[in-house]
C-alpha positions in Angstrom: 115.7 125.7 124.5 115.7 123.3 121.9 115.8 123.2 118.2 113.7 125.7 116.3 111.5 123.7 113.3 110.2 125.1 110.5 108.1 123.8 108.0 105.8 124.8 104.9 102.9 123.5 103.9 103.0 123.5 100.5 105.2 120.7 99.7 107.6 122.7 98.0 111.1 124.6 99.5 112.3 128.0 98.6 114.3 127.8 95.7 117.3 129.3 98.3 116.9 125.7 99.9 118.0 123.4 96.7 121.1 122.6 96.8 124.1 121.4 99.5 125.9 125.6 98.9 122.6 127.4 99.4 121.2 125.4 101.9 124.2 126.0 104.1 124.0 129.4 103.9 120.4 129.9 104.5 120.7 127.6 107.5 123.3 130.1 108.8 121.1 132.5 107.2 118.3 131.2 109.9 120.4 130.2 112.8 121.7 133.7 112.7 117.7 135.5 112.6 116.8 132.8 115.3 119.9 134.4 117.5 119.1 137.6 117.1 115.4 137.0 117.4 115.8 135.2 120.8 117.7 138.1 122.3 115.4 140.6 121.3 112.6 138.4 122.5 113.6 138.4 126.3 114.2 142.1 125.8 110.8 143.1 125.1 109.4 140.0 127.1 108.1 142.2 130.1 106.7 144.6 127.8 104.7 142.3 125.8 103.8 140.7 129.1 101.9 143.3 130.8 100.8 144.4 128.0 98.7 141.0 127.0 95.4 140.3 127.6 94.5 138.0 131.1 92.6 135.1 130.1 91.1 132.7 132.5 90.6 129.6 132.2 87.6 127.9 133.7 88.5 124.1 135.1 85.7 121.6 134.5 85.3 117.9 135.6 87.1 115.7 133.5 90.4 116.7 131.7 91.5 120.3 131.9 94.8 121.7 129.3 96.3 124.6 128.8 99.0 125.8 126.7 100.7 129.2 127.4 103.8 130.8 125.9 107.3 131.3 127.8 107.4 134.1 130.5 103.9 134.1 129.8 100.8 133.9 132.8 96.7 132.6 133.0 94.3 132.8 135.7 92.7 129.5 137.1 89.2 130.0 138.0 87.1 127.5 139.9 83.5 127.4 140.9 84.1 126.6 144.3 87.0 128.1 147.2 90.4 125.9 146.0 92.2 124.1 149.0 95.5 122.3 147.9 97.3 122.5 144.3 99.7 119.7 144.4 102.4 117.3 141.9 103.5 119.9 139.3 106.6 120.3 138.1 108.2 123.8 139.5 111.1 124.2 136.9 107.9 124.7 133.8 105.5 126.7 136.2 105.2 128.4 138.9 101.4 128.7 140.5 100.0 131.4 143.4 97.1 131.8 144.3 95.4 135.4 143.3 94.8 137.4 146.9 91.1 138.3 147.7 90.1 135.3 145.8 90.3 131.6 146.6 88.8 130.2 143.8 91.8 131.6 141.8 95.1 130.8 140.9 97.7 132.5 139.1 99.8 129.8 136.5 103.4 131.7 135.6 105.0 129.6 132.1 108.3 129.5 133.7 110.2 127.1 131.0 109.3 124.7 127.8 107.8 121.0 129.4 104.1 119.8 130.0 102.8 119.2 134.1 99.9 118.2 135.6 98.5 120.1 138.6 96.8 118.5 140.7 93.5 120.8 142.0 91.3 120.2 145.3 88.3 122.1 146.3 86.8 123.2 149.0 84.5 120.2 148.8 87.3 117.5 148.1 86.8 117.3 144.5 90.4 116.6 142.8 91.0 118.2 139.7 93.3 117.6 136.9 95.1 120.6 134.4 97.5 119.5 131.8 99.9 122.4 131.3 101.6 123.1 127.9 104.6 125.4 128.2 105.8 126.3 124.7 109.0 128.0 123.8 108.3 131.6 122.5 108.8 131.7 118.9 106.2 134.1 117.2 108.5 137.1 116.2 110.8 134.7 114.3 107.3 133.1 112.6 106.0 136.3 111.8 109.5 137.8 110.1 109.5 134.5 108.2 105.9 134.7 107.1 106.9 138.1 105.7 109.4 136.3 103.5 107.0 133.6 102.1 103.8 135.7 102.4 102.3 133.3 100.4 102.8 129.5 101.7 101.8 128.5 105.1 104.5 128.5 107.7 104.5 127.2 111.0 107.6 127.4 113.3 107.7 125.5 116.7 110.6 124.9 119.1 110.6 121.2 119.9 112.3 120.0 123.8 
């Protein structure tokens, strides 16, 4: 995956982060917590996927962008029938047609990364869709927010 990045937006570091000895201990704790949460996350990802609301993105002329978490999916909808889907990284996303609806595609996020999809409709019009797939560290972010309820916490995976 990548390295998890933890940041607080209040300009201060927690007292446990001050000093080298405390930093090593906190680093080990965060590393252990991250590993445990990612293991749990893998086990519950299927349940989260089936219970998550299905969102639909409408393709528009011009630039199109969507963002997905790993192991999640979304539906792409177009006003015309979709004829061709080209030029995307099959290691980052998987795309399948929606049965019975030639105006819909299903995009599955496989691994972190960015890829651009070219979509051609029945009229020969080409549309571009940039797909950003982010690592899912929401469990870890929620846990850290509970430890520091008065701070603004963001956790992201950099790749």
